[in-house]
PDB file as gemmi writes it, atoms N, CA and C in Angstrom:
CRYST1    1.000    1.000    1.000  90.00  90.00  90.00 P 1                      
ATOM      1  N   MET A   1     -15.869   6.059   1.197  1.00  0.00           N  
ATOM      2  CA  MET A   1     -16.377   5.012   0.328  1.00  0.00           C  
ATOM      3  C   MET A   1     -15.644   3.685   0.545  1.00  0.00           C  
ATOM      4  N   PHE A   2     -14.351   3.769   0.839  1.00  0.00           N  
ATOM      5  CA  PHE A   2     -13.556   2.551   1.033  1.00  0.00           C  
ATOM      6  C   PHE A   2     -13.114   2.412   2.492  1.00  0.00           C  
ATOM      7  N   ASP A   3     -13.932   2.881   3.413  1.00  0.00           N  
ATOM      8  CA  ASP A   3     -13.560   2.890   4.835  1.00  0.00           C  
ATOM      9  C   ASP A   3     -13.257   1.500   5.375  1.00  0.00           C  
ATOM     10  N   ARG A   4     -14.080   0.521   5.012  1.00  0.00           N  
ATOM     11  CA  ARG A   4     -13.896  -0.830   5.552  1.00  0.00           C  
ATOM     12  C   ARG A   4     -12.569  -1.441   5.105  1.00  0.00           C  
ATOM     13  N   ILE A   5     -12.259  -1.332   3.823  1.00  0.00           N  
ATOM     14  CA  ILE A   5     -11.022  -1.941   3.320  1.00  0.00           C  
ATOM     15  C   ILE A   5      -9.798  -1.193   3.842  1.00  0.00           C  
ATOM     16  N   LEU A   6      -9.895   0.133   3.983  1.00  0.00           N  
ATOM     17  CA  LEU A   6      -8.770   0.894   4.517  1.00  0.00           C  
ATOM     18  C   LEU A   6      -8.526   0.520   5.974  1.00  0.00           C  
ATOM     19  N   LYS A   7      -9.598   0.330   6.739  1.00  0.00           N  
ATOM     20  CA  LYS A   7      -9.440  -0.100   8.133  1.00  0.00           C  
ATOM     21  C   LYS A   7      -8.768  -1.474   8.183  1.00  0.00           C  
ATOM     22  N   GLU A   8      -9.188  -2.372   7.310  1.00  0.00           N  
ATOM     23  CA  GLU A   8      -8.587  -3.712   7.263  1.00  0.00           C  
ATOM     24  C   GLU A   8      -7.097  -3.624   6.913  1.00  0.00           C  
ATOM     25  N   MET A   9      -6.747  -2.772   5.945  1.00  0.00           N  
ATOM     26  CA  MET A   9      -5.344  -2.608   5.556  1.00  0.00           C  
ATOM     27  C   MET A   9      -4.528  -2.025   6.710  1.00  0.00           C  
ATOM     28  N   ARG A  10      -5.090  -1.061   7.412  1.00  0.00           N  
ATOM     29  CA  ARG A  10      -4.380  -0.476   8.564  1.00  0.00           C  
ATOM     30  C   ARG A  10      -4.169  -1.510   9.659  1.00  0.00           C  
ATOM     31  N   ASP A  11      -5.170  -2.352   9.893  1.00  0.00           N  
ATOM     32  CA  ASP A  11      -5.018  -3.426  10.878  1.00  0.00           C  
ATOM     33  C   ASP A  11      -3.899  -4.384  10.466  1.00  0.00           C  
ATOM     34  N   LYS A  12      -3.813  -4.690   9.184  1.00  0.00           N  
ATOM     35  CA  LYS A  12      -2.756  -5.590   8.682  1.00  0.00           C  
ATOM     36  C   LYS A  12      -1.380  -4.956   8.905  1.00  0.00           C  
ATOM     37  N   ILE A  13      -1.260  -3.644   8.686  1.00  0.00           N  
ATOM     38  CA  ILE A  13       0.017  -2.950   8.924  1.00  0.00           C  
ATOM     39  C   ILE A  13       0.376  -3.035  10.406  1.00  0.00           C  
ATOM     40  N   ARG A  14      -0.580  -2.718  11.265  1.00  0.00           N  
ATOM     41  CA  ARG A  14      -0.313  -2.727  12.716  1.00  0.00           C  
ATOM     42  C   ARG A  14       0.086  -4.121  13.218  1.00  0.00           C  
ATOM     43  N   LYS A  15      -0.473  -5.168  12.614  1.00  0.00           N  
ATOM     44  CA  LYS A  15      -0.173  -6.545  13.031  1.00  0.00           C  
ATOM     45  C   LYS A  15       1.001  -7.144  12.250  1.00  0.00           C  
ATOM     46  N   LEU A  16       1.622  -6.349  11.372  1.00  0.00           N  
ATOM     47  CA  LEU A  16       2.734  -6.800  10.521  1.00  0.00           C  
ATOM     48  C   LEU A  16       2.311  -7.973   9.634  1.00  0.00           C  
ATOM     49  N   GLU A  17       1.075  -7.938   9.179  1.00  0.00           N  
ATOM     50  CA  GLU A  17       0.545  -8.977   8.294  1.00  0.00           C  
ATOM     51  C   GLU A  17       0.548  -8.480   6.856  1.00  0.00           C  
ATOM     52  N   TYR A  18       1.734  -8.114   6.400  1.00  0.00           N  
ATOM     53  CA  TYR A  18       1.860  -7.617   5.030  1.00  0.00           C  
ATOM     54  C   TYR A  18       3.176  -8.086   4.429  1.00  0.00           C  
ATOM     55  N   ILE A  19       3.202  -8.065   3.103  1.00  0.00           N  
ATOM     56  CA  ILE A  19       4.421  -8.391   2.369  1.00  0.00           C  
ATOM     57  C   ILE A  19       4.593  -7.360   1.262  1.00  0.00           C  
ATOM     58  N   MET A  20       5.826  -7.216   0.830  1.00  0.00           N  
ATOM     59  CA  MET A  20       6.138  -6.323  -0.284  1.00  0.00           C  
ATOM     60  C   MET A  20       6.581  -7.180  -1.459  1.00  0.00           C  
ATOM     61  N   THR A  21       6.099  -6.851  -2.644  1.00  0.00           N  
ATOM     62  CA  THR A  21       6.611  -7.541  -3.824  1.00  0.00           C  
ATOM     63  C   THR A  21       8.042  -7.078  -4.067  1.00  0.00           C  
ATOM     64  N   ILE A  22       8.776  -7.834  -4.835  1.00  0.00           N  
ATOM     65  CA  ILE A  22      10.140  -7.436  -5.194  1.00  0.00           C  
ATOM     66  C   ILE A  22      10.105  -6.108  -5.933  1.00  0.00           C  
ATOM     67  N   HIS A  23       9.125  -5.948  -6.808  1.00  0.00           N  
ATOM     68  CA  HIS A  23       8.979  -4.694  -7.545  1.00  0.00           C  
ATOM     69  C   HIS A  23       8.775  -3.519  -6.587  1.00  0.00           C  
ATOM     70  N   ALA A  24       7.892  -3.667  -5.605  1.00  0.00           N  
ATOM     71  CA  ALA A  24       7.640  -2.593  -4.637  1.00  0.00           C  
ATOM     72  C   ALA A  24       8.898  -2.279  -3.834  1.00  0.00           C  
ATOM     73  N   ASP A  25       9.621  -3.318  -3.439  1.00  0.00           N  
ATOM     74  CA  ASP A  25      10.861  -3.117  -2.684  1.00  0.00           C  
ATOM     75  C   ASP A  25      11.885  -2.358  -3.525  1.00  0.00           C  
ATOM     76  N   ASP A  26      12.016  -2.713  -4.789  1.00  0.00           N  
ATOM     77  CA  ASP A  26      12.942  -2.008  -5.686  1.00  0.00           C  
ATOM     78  C   ASP A  26      12.538  -0.545  -5.850  1.00  0.00           C  
ATOM     79  N   GLU A  27      11.247  -0.305  -6.061  1.00  0.00           N  
ATOM     80  CA  GLU A  27      10.757   1.073  -6.234  1.00  0.00           C  
ATOM     81  C   GLU A  27      10.945   1.885  -4.955  1.00  0.00           C  
ATOM     82  N   MET A  28      10.720   1.264  -3.813  1.00  0.00           N  
ATOM     83  CA  MET A  28      10.911   1.924  -2.534  1.00  0.00           C  
ATOM     84  C   MET A  28      12.367   2.360  -2.383  1.00  0.00           C  
ATOM     85  N   ASN A  29      13.284   1.464  -2.703  1.00  0.00           N  
ATOM     86  CA  ASN A  29      14.710   1.780  -2.612  1.00  0.00           C  
ATOM     87  C   ASN A  29      15.116   2.851  -3.619  1.00  0.00           C  
ATOM     88  N   ASP A  30      14.570   2.804  -4.836  1.00  0.00           N  
ATOM     89  CA  ASP A  30      14.883   3.810  -5.858  1.00  0.00           C  
ATOM     90  C   ASP A  30      14.466   5.209  -5.425  1.00  0.00           C  
ATOM     91  N   ASP A  31      13.385   5.299  -4.647  1.00  0.00           N  
ATOM     92  CA  ASP A  31      12.886   6.595  -4.175  1.00  0.00           C  
ATOM     93  C   ASP A  31      13.407   6.957  -2.787  1.00  0.00           C  
ATOM     94  N   CYS A  32      14.381   6.182  -2.296  1.00  0.00           N  
ATOM     95  CA  CYS A  32      14.998   6.415  -0.973  1.00  0.00           C  
ATOM     96  C   CYS A  32      13.952   6.412   0.149  1.00  0.00           C  
ATOM     97  N   LEU A  33      13.020   5.483   0.067  1.00  0.00           N  
ATOM     98  CA  LEU A  33      11.995   5.343   1.092  1.00  0.00           C  
ATOM     99  C   LEU A  33      12.324   4.146   1.977  1.00  0.00           C  
ATOM    100  N   THR A  34      11.761   4.134   3.168  1.00  0.00           N  
ATOM    101  CA  THR A  34      11.927   3.001   4.072  1.00  0.00           C  
ATOM    102  C   THR A  34      10.580   2.302   4.256  1.00  0.00           C  
ATOM    103  N   ILE A  35      10.622   1.149   4.869  1.00  0.00           N  
ATOM    104  CA  ILE A  35       9.385   0.428   5.149  1.00  0.00           C  
ATOM    105  C   ILE A  35       8.500   1.244   6.083  1.00  0.00           C  
ATOM    106  N   PHE A  36       9.102   2.064   6.937  1.00  0.00           N  
ATOM    107  CA  PHE A  36       8.323   2.910   7.846  1.00  0.00           C  
ATOM    108  C   PHE A  36       7.548   3.986   7.078  1.00  0.00           C  
ATOM    109  N   ASP A  37       8.123   4.458   5.961  1.00  0.00           N  
ATOM    110  CA  ASP A  37       7.405   5.406   5.106  1.00  0.00           C  
ATOM    111  C   ASP A  37       6.167   4.742   4.491  1.00  0.00           C  
ATOM    112  N   ILE A  38       6.322   3.501   4.086  1.00  0.00           N  
ATOM    113  CA  ILE A  38       5.219   2.770   3.466  1.00  0.00           C  
ATOM    114  C   ILE A  38       4.132   2.494   4.500  1.00  0.00           C  
ATOM    115  N   GLU A  39       4.542   2.091   5.690  1.00  0.00           N  
ATOM    116  CA  GLU A  39       3.574   1.871   6.764  1.00  0.00           C  
ATOM    117  C   GLU A  39       2.806   3.151   7.064  1.00  0.00           C  
ATOM    118  N   ARG A  40       3.513   4.277   7.138  1.00  0.00           N  
ATOM    119  CA  ARG A  40       2.849   5.551   7.438  1.00  0.00           C  
ATOM    120  C   ARG A  40       1.880   5.939   6.329  1.00  0.00           C  
ATOM    121  N   CYS A  41       2.233   5.651   5.088  1.00  0.00           N  
ATOM    122  CA  CYS A  41       1.332   5.942   3.967  1.00  0.00           C  
ATOM    123  C   CYS A  41      -0.014   5.272   4.180  1.00  0.00           C  
ATOM    124  N   VAL A  42       0.002   4.009   4.555  1.00  0.00           N  
ATOM    125  CA  VAL A  42      -1.254   3.280   4.763  1.00  0.00           C  
ATOM    126  C   VAL A  42      -1.970   3.801   6.008  1.00  0.00           C  
ATOM    127  N   LEU A  43      -1.222   4.046   7.067  1.00  0.00           N  
ATOM    128  CA  LEU A  43      -1.836   4.462   8.331  1.00  0.00           C  
ATOM    129  C   LEU A  43      -2.420   5.867   8.284  1.00  0.00           C  
ATOM    130  N   THR A  44      -1.886   6.732   7.432  1.00  0.00           N  
ATOM    131  CA  THR A  44      -2.353   8.123   7.383  1.00  0.00           C  
ATOM    132  C   THR A  44      -3.047   8.470   6.075  1.00  0.00           C  
ATOM    133  N   GLY A  45      -3.001   7.558   5.120  1.00  0.00           N  
ATOM    134  CA  GLY A  45      -3.457   7.891   3.779  1.00  0.00           C  
ATOM    135  C   GLY A  45      -4.935   7.657   3.543  1.00  0.00           C  
ATOM    136  N   ARG A  46      -5.287   7.837   2.275  1.00  0.00           N  
ATOM    137  CA  ARG A  46      -6.663   7.606   1.846  1.00  0.00           C  
ATOM    138  C   ARG A  46      -6.633   6.865   0.521  1.00  0.00           C  
ATOM    139  N   ILE A  47      -7.651   6.080   0.283  1.00  0.00           N  
ATOM    140  CA  ILE A  47      -7.751   5.334  -0.966  1.00  0.00           C  
ATOM    141  C   ILE A  47      -8.277   6.278  -2.045  1.00  0.00           C  
ATOM    142  N   LEU A  48      -7.508   6.398  -3.117  1.00  0.00           N  
ATOM    143  CA  LEU A  48      -7.897   7.259  -4.227  1.00  0.00           C  
ATOM    144  C   LEU A  48      -8.805   6.538  -5.207  1.00  0.00           C  
ATOM    145  N   GLU A  49      -8.511   5.262  -5.439  1.00  0.00           N  
ATOM    146  CA  GLU A  49      -9.337   4.509  -6.383  1.00  0.00           C  
ATOM    147  C   GLU A  49      -9.139   3.019  -6.199  1.00  0.00           C  
ATOM    148  N   ARG A  50     -10.119   2.279  -6.690  1.00  0.00           N  
ATOM    149  CA  ARG A  50     -10.063   0.823  -6.722  1.00  0.00           C  
ATOM    150  C   ARG A  50      -9.902   0.421  -8.179  1.00  0.00           C  
ATOM    151  N   GLN A  51      -9.018  -0.548  -8.421  1.00  0.00           N  
ATOM    152  CA  GLN A  51      -8.764  -1.023  -9.780  1.00  0.00           C  
ATOM    153  C   GLN A  51      -8.898  -2.543  -9.787  1.00  0.00           C  
ATOM    154  N   LYS A  52      -9.356  -3.075 -10.912  1.00  0.00           N  
ATOM    155  CA  LYS A  52      -9.446  -4.540 -11.043  1.00  0.00           C  
ATOM    156  C   LYS A  52      -8.223  -5.029 -11.812  1.00  0.00           C  
ATOM    157  N   ASP A  53      -7.485  -5.955 -11.213  1.00  0.00           N  
ATOM    158  CA  ASP A  53      -6.306  -6.519 -11.853  1.00  0.00           C  
ATOM    159  C   ASP A  53      -6.722  -7.309 -13.088  1.00  0.00           C  
ATOM    160  N   LYS A  54      -6.085  -7.009 -14.216  1.00  0.00           N  
ATOM    161  CA  LYS A  54      -6.444  -7.670 -15.485  1.00  0.00           C  
ATOM    162  C   LYS A  54      -6.164  -9.172 -15.464  1.00  0.00           C  
ATOM    163  N   ASP A  55      -5.073  -9.555 -14.795  1.00  0.00           N  
ATOM    164  CA  ASP A  55      -4.660 -10.964 -14.805  1.00  0.00           C  
ATOM    165  C   ASP A  55      -5.427 -11.810 -13.796  1.00  0.00           C  
ATOM    166  N   THR A  56      -5.602 -11.284 -12.578  1.00  0.00           N  
ATOM    167  CA  THR A  56      -6.185 -12.096 -11.502  1.00  0.00           C  
ATOM    168  C   THR A  56      -7.638 -11.755 -11.189  1.00  0.00           C  
ATOM    169  N   SER A  57      -8.121 -10.651 -11.717  1.00  0.00           N  
ATOM    170  CA  SER A  57      -9.470 -10.131 -11.425  1.00  0.00           C  
ATOM    171  C   SER A  57      -9.651  -9.756  -9.957  1.00  0.00           C  
ATOM    172  N   GLU A  58      -8.545  -9.610  -9.220  1.00  0.00           N  
ATOM    173  CA  GLU A  58      -8.612  -9.175  -7.827  1.00  0.00           C  
ATOM    174  C   GLU A  58      -8.680  -7.651  -7.779  1.00  0.00           C  
ATOM    175  N   TRP A  59      -9.279  -7.135  -6.704  1.00  0.00           N  
ATOM    176  CA  TRP A  59      -9.312  -5.692  -6.512  1.00  0.00           C  
ATOM    177  C   TRP A  59      -7.998  -5.228  -5.892  1.00  0.00           C  
ATOM    178  N   LYS A  60      -7.468  -4.136  -6.399  1.00  0.00           N  
ATOM    179  CA  LYS A  60      -6.294  -3.496  -5.807  1.00  0.00           C  
ATOM    180  C   LYS A  60      -6.636  -2.029  -5.619  1.00  0.00           C  
ATOM    181  N   TYR A  61      -5.920  -1.381  -4.706  1.00  0.00           N  
ATOM    182  CA  TYR A  61      -6.276  -0.039  -4.286  1.00  0.00           C  
ATOM    183  C   TYR A  61      -5.064   0.883  -4.349  1.00  0.00           C  
ATOM    184  N   ARG A  62      -5.280   2.076  -4.883  1.00  0.00           N  
ATOM    185  CA  ARG A  62      -4.246   3.107  -4.927  1.00  0.00           C  
ATOM    186  C   ARG A  62      -4.437   4.001  -3.715  1.00  0.00           C  
ATOM    187  N   ILE A  63      -3.396   4.070  -2.885  1.00  0.00           N  
ATOM    188  CA  ILE A  63      -3.450   4.811  -1.625  1.00  0.00           C  
ATOM    189  C   ILE A  63      -2.444   5.956  -1.670  1.00  0.00           C  
ATOM    190  N   ASN A  64      -2.899   7.143  -1.303  1.00  0.00           N  
ATOM    191  CA  ASN A  64      -2.038   8.322  -1.217  1.00  0.00           C  
ATOM    192  C   ASN A  64      -1.886   8.674   0.252  1.00  0.00           C  
ATOM    193  N   GLY A  65      -0.629   8.878   0.676  1.00  0.00           N  
ATOM    194  CA  GLY A  65      -0.371   9.223   2.070  1.00  0.00           C  
ATOM    195  C   GLY A  65       0.931   9.984   2.207  1.00  0.00           C  
ATOM    196  N   GLN A  66       1.411  10.047   3.428  1.00  0.00           N  
ATOM    197  CA  GLN A  66       2.613  10.808   3.747  1.00  0.00           C  
ATOM    198  C   GLN A  66       3.718   9.882   4.241  1.00  0.00           C  
ATOM    199  N   THR A  67       4.960  10.280   3.929  1.00  0.00           N  
ATOM    200  CA  THR A  67       6.130   9.588   4.478  1.00  0.00           C  
ATOM    201  C   THR A  67       6.414  10.149   5.861  1.00  0.00           C  
ATOM    202  N   LEU A  68       7.418   9.608   6.514  1.00  0.00           N  
ATOM    203  CA  LEU A  68       7.812  10.120   7.831  1.00  0.00           C  
ATOM    204  C   LEU A  68       8.278  11.569   7.762  1.00  0.00           C  
ATOM    205  N   SER A  69       8.814  11.975   6.611  1.00  0.00           N  
ATOM    206  CA  SER A  69       9.274  13.363   6.449  1.00  0.00           C  
ATOM    207  C   SER A  69       8.192  14.223   5.781  1.00  0.00           C  
ATOM    208  N   ASP A  70       6.948  13.762   5.809  1.00  0.00           N  
ATOM    209  CA  ASP A  70       5.783  14.475   5.282  1.00  0.00           C  
ATOM    210  C   ASP A  70       5.811  14.717   3.780  1.00  0.00           C  
ATOM    211  N   ASN A  71       6.530  13.870   3.048  1.00  0.00           N  
ATOM    212  CA  ASN A  71       6.464  13.909   1.592  1.00  0.00           C  
ATOM    213  C   ASN A  71       5.287  13.042   1.141  1.00  0.00           C  
ATOM    214  N   GLU A  72       4.755  13.366  -0.011  1.00  0.00           N  
ATOM    215  CA  GLU A  72       3.639  12.599  -0.556  1.00  0.00           C  
ATOM    216  C   GLU A  72       4.158  11.316  -1.205  1.00  0.00           C  
ATOM    217  N   VAL A  73       3.460  10.225  -0.966  1.00  0.00           N  
ATOM    218  CA  VAL A  73       3.816   8.944  -1.562  1.00  0.00           C  
ATOM    219  C   VAL A  73       2.530   8.202  -1.897  1.00  0.00           C  
ATOM    220  N   GLU A  74       2.592   7.359  -2.908  1.00  0.00           N  
ATOM    221  CA  GLU A  74       1.451   6.520  -3.261  1.00  0.00           C  
ATOM    222  C   GLU A  74       1.902   5.073  -3.348  1.00  0.00           C  
ATOM    223  N   ILE A  75       0.985   4.201  -2.986  1.00  0.00           N  
ATOM    224  CA  ILE A  75       1.227   2.771  -3.121  1.00  0.00           C  
ATOM    225  C   ILE A  75       0.005   2.142  -3.791  1.00  0.00           C  
ATOM    226  N   VAL A  76       0.217   0.977  -4.356  1.00  0.00           N  
ATOM    227  CA  VAL A  76      -0.881   0.146  -4.832  1.00  0.00           C  
ATOM    228  C   VAL A  76      -0.799  -1.144  -4.023  1.00  0.00           C  
ATOM    229  N   ALA A  77      -1.929  -1.521  -3.424  1.00  0.00           N  
ATOM    230  CA  ALA A  77      -1.942  -2.683  -2.542  1.00  0.00           C  
ATOM    231  C   ALA A  77      -3.244  -3.458  -2.698  1.00  0.00           C  
ATOM    232  N   LYS A  78      -3.217  -4.702  -2.231  1.00  0.00           N  
ATOM    233  CA  LYS A  78      -4.406  -5.546  -2.253  1.00  0.00           C  
ATOM    234  C   LYS A  78      -4.354  -6.500  -1.068  1.00  0.00           C  
ATOM    235  N   ILE A  79      -5.497  -7.080  -0.751  1.00  0.00           N  
ATOM    236  CA  ILE A  79      -5.554  -8.158   0.233  1.00  0.00           C  
ATOM    237  C   ILE A  79      -5.467  -9.466  -0.544  1.00  0.00           C  
ATOM    238  N   SER A  80      -4.485 -10.284  -0.211  1.00  0.00           N  
ATOM    239  CA  SER A  80      -4.277 -11.541  -0.934  1.00  0.00           C  
ATOM    240  C   SER A  80      -5.304 -12.584  -0.495  1.00  0.00           C  
ATOM    241  N   PRO A  81      -5.429 -13.661  -1.265  1.00  0.00           N  
ATOM    242  CA  PRO A  81      -6.336 -14.750  -0.856  1.00  0.00           C  
ATOM    243  C   PRO A  81      -5.962 -15.363   0.499  1.00  0.00           C  
ATOM    244  N   THR A  82      -4.703 -15.222   0.910  1.00  0.00           N  
ATOM    245  CA  THR A  82      -4.268 -15.742   2.210  1.00  0.00           C  
ATOM    246  C   THR A  82      -4.556 -14.765   3.347  1.00  0.00           C  
ATOM    247  N   GLY A  83      -5.064 -13.563   3.003  1.00  0.00           N  
ATOM    248  CA  GLY A  83      -5.408 -12.586   4.028  1.00  0.00           C  
ATOM    249  C   GLY A  83      -4.337 -11.563   4.329  1.00  0.00           C  
ATOM    250  N   LYS A  84      -3.187 -11.681   3.705  1.00  0.00           N  
ATOM    251  CA  LYS A  84      -2.124 -10.693   3.930  1.00  0.00           C  
ATOM    252  C   LYS A  84      -2.336  -9.481   3.036  1.00  0.00           C  
ATOM    253  N   LEU A  85      -1.848  -8.333   3.492  1.00  0.00           N  
ATOM    254  CA  LEU A  85      -1.808  -7.140   2.673  1.00  0.00           C  
ATOM    255  C   LEU A  85      -0.573  -7.242   1.786  1.00  0.00           C  
ATOM    256  N   VAL A  86      -0.749  -7.057   0.493  1.00  0.00           N  
ATOM    257  CA  VAL A  86       0.358  -7.126  -0.458  1.00  0.00           C  
ATOM    258  C   VAL A  86       0.592  -5.730  -1.013  1.00  0.00           C  
ATOM    259  N   ILE A  87       1.786  -5.206  -0.788  1.00  0.00           N  
ATOM    260  CA  ILE A  87       2.181  -3.923  -1.367  1.00  0.00           C  
ATOM    261  C   ILE A  87       2.742  -4.243  -2.744  1.00  0.00           C  
ATOM    262  N   ILE A  88       2.031  -3.813  -3.789  1.00  0.00           N  
ATOM    263  CA  ILE A  88       2.379  -4.179  -5.160  1.00  0.00           C  
ATOM    264  C   ILE A  88       3.419  -3.233  -5.744  1.00  0.00           C  
ATOM    265  N   THR A  89       3.226  -1.940  -5.538  1.00  0.00           N  
ATOM    266  CA  THR A  89       4.195  -0.954  -6.025  1.00  0.00           C  
ATOM    267  C   THR A  89       4.135   0.280  -5.153  1.00  0.00           C  
ATOM    268  N   VAL A  90       5.192   1.083  -5.264  1.00  0.00           N  
ATOM    269  CA  VAL A  90       5.368   2.302  -4.475  1.00  0.00           C  
ATOM    270  C   VAL A  90       5.915   3.362  -5.400  1.00  0.00           C  
ATOM    271  N   TYR A  91       5.432   4.590  -5.296  1.00  0.00           N  
ATOM    272  CA  TYR A  91       5.999   5.666  -6.119  1.00  0.00           C  
ATOM    273  C   TYR A  91       5.701   7.031  -5.512  1.00  0.00           C  
ATOM    274  N   MET A  92       6.517   7.981  -5.911  1.00  0.00           N  
ATOM    275  CA  MET A  92       6.340   9.372  -5.503  1.00  0.00           C  
ATOM    276  C   MET A  92       5.581  10.071  -6.630  1.00  0.00           C  
ATOM    277  N   PRO A  93       4.399  10.624  -6.343  1.00  0.00           N  
ATOM    278  CA  PRO A  93       3.609  11.266  -7.416  1.00  0.00           C  
ATOM    279  C   PRO A  93       4.216  12.592  -7.866  1.00  0.00           C  
TER     280      PRO A  93                                                      
END                                                                             
């Protein structure tokens, strides 16, 4: 259902056209994850749902995937108005 947006997000990861929010970076560190784990989540994962941001009315997506050590991880991400992939938050389900 979300094949097009997932392909676009994967392309952004491969081209290093993404940024992490401070919140996502903090959560990543709290869960002992690396940026490579987050990249793998997007590259191997699937979109579970689309959510509309209450403040900006932008679409954001919850993605479930695997870390480098094959642990399950989820992220919430969106494509910004500038075209970059924004990793909003990261967590271990």
